[in-house]
C-alpha positions in Angstrom: -60.7 4.5 -11.2 -59.2 3.6 -7.6 -55.5 3.8 -8.7 -54.5 1.8 -5.2 -56.7 -0.7 -5.8 -54.8 -1.6 -9.1 -51.2 -1.2 -8.0 -49.6 -4.6 -7.0 -48.7 -5.3 -3.5 -45.3 -5.5 -2.5 -43.1 -8.2 -3.6 -45.7 -9.5 -6.1 -43.2 -11.4 -8.5 -43.5 -10.1 -12.0 -43.3 -13.8 -13.6 -45.5 -16.4 -11.9 -45.1 -20.0 -11.5 -46.2 -20.8 -14.5 -43.5 -18.9 -16.5 -45.8 -16.3 -17.6 -46.4 -12.5 -16.7 -48.1 -12.4 -13.1 -51.8 -12.0 -14.1 -51.9 -8.9 -11.1 -49.0 -7.2 -13.4 -51.0 -7.7 -16.5 -54.1 -5.8 -15.1 -52.0 -3.3 -13.9 -50.3 -2.6 -16.9 -53.8 -2.9 -18.9 -55.5 -1.0 -16.9 -52.7 1.8 -17.4 -52.8 1.3 -21.5 -56.7 1.8 -20.8 -56.7 5.1 -19.0 -53.7 6.3 -21.9 -56.0 5.2 -24.9 -53.7 2.5 -25.3 -56.3 -0.4 -25.8 -59.5 -0.4 -27.6 -61.5 -0.5 -24.7 -62.0 -0.8 -21.1 -62.4 -4.7 -21.3 -59.6 -5.8 -19.2 -60.5 -9.3 -19.6 -60.5 -9.5 -23.6 -57.6 -7.5 -23.7 -55.6 -10.0 -21.5 -56.5 -12.9 -23.4 -55.7 -11.2 -26.8 -52.3 -10.7 -25.6 -51.8 -14.4 -24.3 -52.8 -15.6 -27.4 -50.8 -13.6 -29.3 -47.9 -14.5 -26.9 -48.9 -18.5 -27.7 -49.3 -18.9 -23.9 -51.6 -21.9 -22.7 -52.3 -23.7 -19.4 -49.9 -26.5 -20.8 -47.2 -24.1 -22.5 -44.3 -22.1 -21.0 -44.6 -18.3 -22.1 -42.5 -16.6 -24.6 -42.6 -19.4 -27.1 -40.6 -16.9 -29.7 -37.5 -18.0 -27.8 -35.3 -20.3 -30.1 -35.2 -24.0 -29.0 -31.8 -23.8 -28.7 -31.3 -21.0 -26.5 -29.9 -21.3 -23.1 -31.9 -21.9 -20.1 -33.1 -19.5 -17.5 -30.3 -20.5 -15.2 -27.6 -20.0 -18.0 -29.4 -16.5 -19.2 -29.4 -15.4 -15.5 -25.5 -16.2 -15.3 -24.5 -14.1 -18.4 -26.5 -10.9 -16.5 -24.0 -8.1 -15.3 -23.5 -8.3 -11.6 -23.2 -5.4 -9.5 -19.8 -4.8 -7.3 -19.6 -6.0 -4.3 -17.2 -3.8 -2.0 -16.2 -4.5 1.6 -17.4 -1.5 4.0 -14.0 -0.2 4.7 -13.7 0.2 1.0 -17.0 2.0 1.0 -15.5 5.3 2.6 -16.3 7.5 -0.6 -20.1 6.7 0.1 -20.3 7.4 3.5 -21.9 10.7 3.2 -20.4 12.3 6.6 -17.3 13.5 5.2 -15.9 15.1 8.6 -16.6 11.8 10.4 -14.2 10.5 13.1 -14.0 7.3 11.9 -12.6 8.4 8.2 -10.5 11.4 9.0 -10.1 14.4 11.1 -11.9 17.4 10.3 -10.4 19.6 8.1 -10.0 23.5 8.9 -12.3 25.6 6.4 -10.0 27.5 4.0 -10.6 30.6 1.3 -9.4 30.9 -2.1 -7.2 27.8 -1.9 -5.1 29.0 0.3 -4.0 26.3 3.1 -5.1 26.7 7.0 -2.8 26.8 9.5 -4.2 23.6 11.1 -4.0 21.5 7.8 -0.6 23.1 7.3 0.3 21.5 10.6 -1.1 17.8 9.7 0.8 18.0 6.2 4.2 19.1 8.0 4.2 16.1 10.2 4.5 13.9 7.2 8.3 12.5 6.9 10.3 15.2 5.1 13.6 13.7 4.4 13.7 12.2 1.0 15.0 8.7 1.1 18.2 7.2 -1.1 19.0 3.9 -2.3 21.9 2.3 -4.1 21.6 2.6 -7.7 25.1 1.0 -8.4 27.5 -1.6 -6.4 29.9 0.4 -4.2 33.2 -1.6 -4.0 36.2 -1.4 -1.8 39.2 -3.5 -2.8 43.0 -3.5 -1.8 42.9 -0.2 0.1 42.6 0.9 4.0 41.0 4.4 2.8 37.2 5.2 3.8 34.8 3.9 1.3 31.6 5.7 1.2 28.5 3.2 0.0 25.4 5.9 0.8 24.2 9.3 1.8 21.5 11.0 3.7 20.9 14.5 4.2 18.5 15.9 7.1 17.9 19.4 6.1 18.2 22.4 9.2 15.4 21.9 12.1 13.9 18.8 10.2 14.9 16.2 13.2 12.4 16.7 16.0 12.4 14.5 19.3 12.1 10.6 18.7 13.1 11.5 14.9 14.7 8.3 13.7 17.2 7.2 10.5 17.4 3.6 9.4 19.6 1.9 7.0 20.1 -1.6 5.3 22.9 -2.7 3.7 23.7 -6.3 1.9 27.0 -6.9 0.5 29.6 -9.9 -0.6 33.1 -10.1 0.9 36.2 -11.9 -0.6 39.4 -11.8 1.5 42.6 -13.6 1.8 43.2 -16.0 4.6 43.5 -14.0 8.0 44.2 -10.6 6.3 42.8 -7.9 9.1 39.3 -6.7 9.8 36.5 -4.9 7.5 34.6 -2.4 9.5 31.2 -0.8 8.9 30.3 2.4 10.1 27.9 5.3 10.2 29.0 8.9 10.3 27.0 12.2 11.3 29.1 14.6 9.5 32.9 13.6 9.2 32.6 11.7 12.7 31.9 7.9 13.1 29.1 7.7 15.9 28.9 3.9 15.7 31.3 1.5 14.3 31.4 -2.9 13.8 34.1 -5.0 12.7 34.3 -8.2 10.7 37.3 -10.4 11.6 38.5 -12.1 8.3 39.0 -15.9 9.1 41.6 -18.4 8.7 40.1 -19.6 5.7 40.0 -17.3 2.9 36.5 -16.1 1.6 35.3 -15.7 -2.0 31.8 -13.5 -2.1 30.6 -14.4 1.4 27.3 -12.5 2.3 26.8 -9.9 4.6 24.4 -7.6 5.8 24.4 -4.5 8.4 21.3 -2.7 9.9 21.0 0.5 11.9 18.5 2.5 14.0 19.5 6.0 15.1 17.0 8.0 17.2 16.8 11.7 18.2 17.0 12.1 22.1 17.1 15.7 22.3 17.4 18.5 19.6 19.1 21.7 19.6 22.8 22.8 19.0 23.8 20.2 21.4 21.2 17.6 20.7 21.9 13.6 21.2 21.1 10.6 19.1 20.8 7.3 20.2 22.2 4.7 17.8 22.0 0.6 17.5 23.0 -1.4 15.0 23.2 -5.3 14.0 25.9 -6.7 11.8 26.0 -10.8 10.6 27.4 -12.8 7.3 26.3 -16.1 5.9 26.9 -18.9 8.8 28.5 -16.3 10.9 31.6 -17.2 8.4 33.2 -13.6 8.9 33.2 -14.0 12.8 30.9 -11.8 13.5 27.0 -12.2 14.0 24.8 -11.7 14.9 26.1 -8.8 16.8 24.3 -5.8 18.0 26.1 -2.6 19.0 24.6 0.5 20.8 26.6 4.2 21.0 25.1 7.4 21.8 26.4 10.8 19.8 25.7 14.3 19.8 23.8 15.9 17.0 23.5 19.7 16.3 19.7 19.6 15.0 19.6 23.2 14.0 21.9 22.8 11.1 22.0 20.1 7.9 23.1 16.7 8.9 24.4 14.1 6.5 24.4 10.7 7.4 27.2 8.4 5.6 27.2 4.6 5.5 30.6 3.4 4.8 33.4 1.0 5.5 37.2 0.2 5.3 39.5 -2.6 5.3 42.3 -2.3 8.2 44.8 -4.1 5.8 45.6 -3.4 2.2 45.4 -6.9 -0.1 45.0 -7.3 -3.2 42.3 -10.0 -2.2 40.8 -8.0 0.5 37.2 -6.6 -1.3 33.8 -5.7 -0.4 31.0 -4.9 -2.8 27.7 -3.4 -1.8 24.9 -4.4 -3.6 21.9 -3.2 -2.1 21.6 -0.1 0.5 18.8 2.2 1.9 18.7 5.3 4.2 15.5 6.7 4.9 13.6 8.9 7.8 11.4 5.7 9.6 9.9 8.1 12.0 9.1 11.9 12.1 
């Protein structure tokens, strides 16, 4: 038998236009059956007629008559078939096949016995290494002029490089008697206030007036006499606290060879029972390596 002569051409449909198994495929399958002893002879045409009679097919009927009359139509059955997942190209990186391709990631340096190569360590060391902190309970100052710490972030010794940036956000509610001094918001490095902004309490008393404060501090130079540049923005609802939006800038020295604590805090200029400030949300974090 010429095997090639019995193999259907590429793209030959298995089901013909009449709804029955394509004659070409039947011939192919029957030839296989005959070669393996699956039929009672080599008369393919006779076997085909026998199969079609058992199938209940005829020129005016649709194949597979055993299907119940109330079975879903072909379109409905196809709709129930499982469909392969469709992935967009950028979600198929795991199938890329070239694991050191530049469009996926940099080449990983070879290492042995589970030890990290120096090049890989340098890459991992580049990630932010200062744990961010967030306010987990309200912080309130009332009827006092003492400094009140809201949140602190510690940068370990030598963890800051040129360009390293610390950022912070504060959202609070302020109440005060009429014209009773100021509320100052500041940032300390160690024990030194390096930038301060002030809200002047207005002539009208305030009750839970919203305020917000943001700052960014970027290291310019490192070492025992390093420098850091700071900028801050403060504002209040409808500028009710006579501030905002107001931007301030300052520069300060910082010794990056030692551990440094950044403290976000505030204080009143006048002690008054009606003067109260409550921090509701605050966060300090390393924004850049």
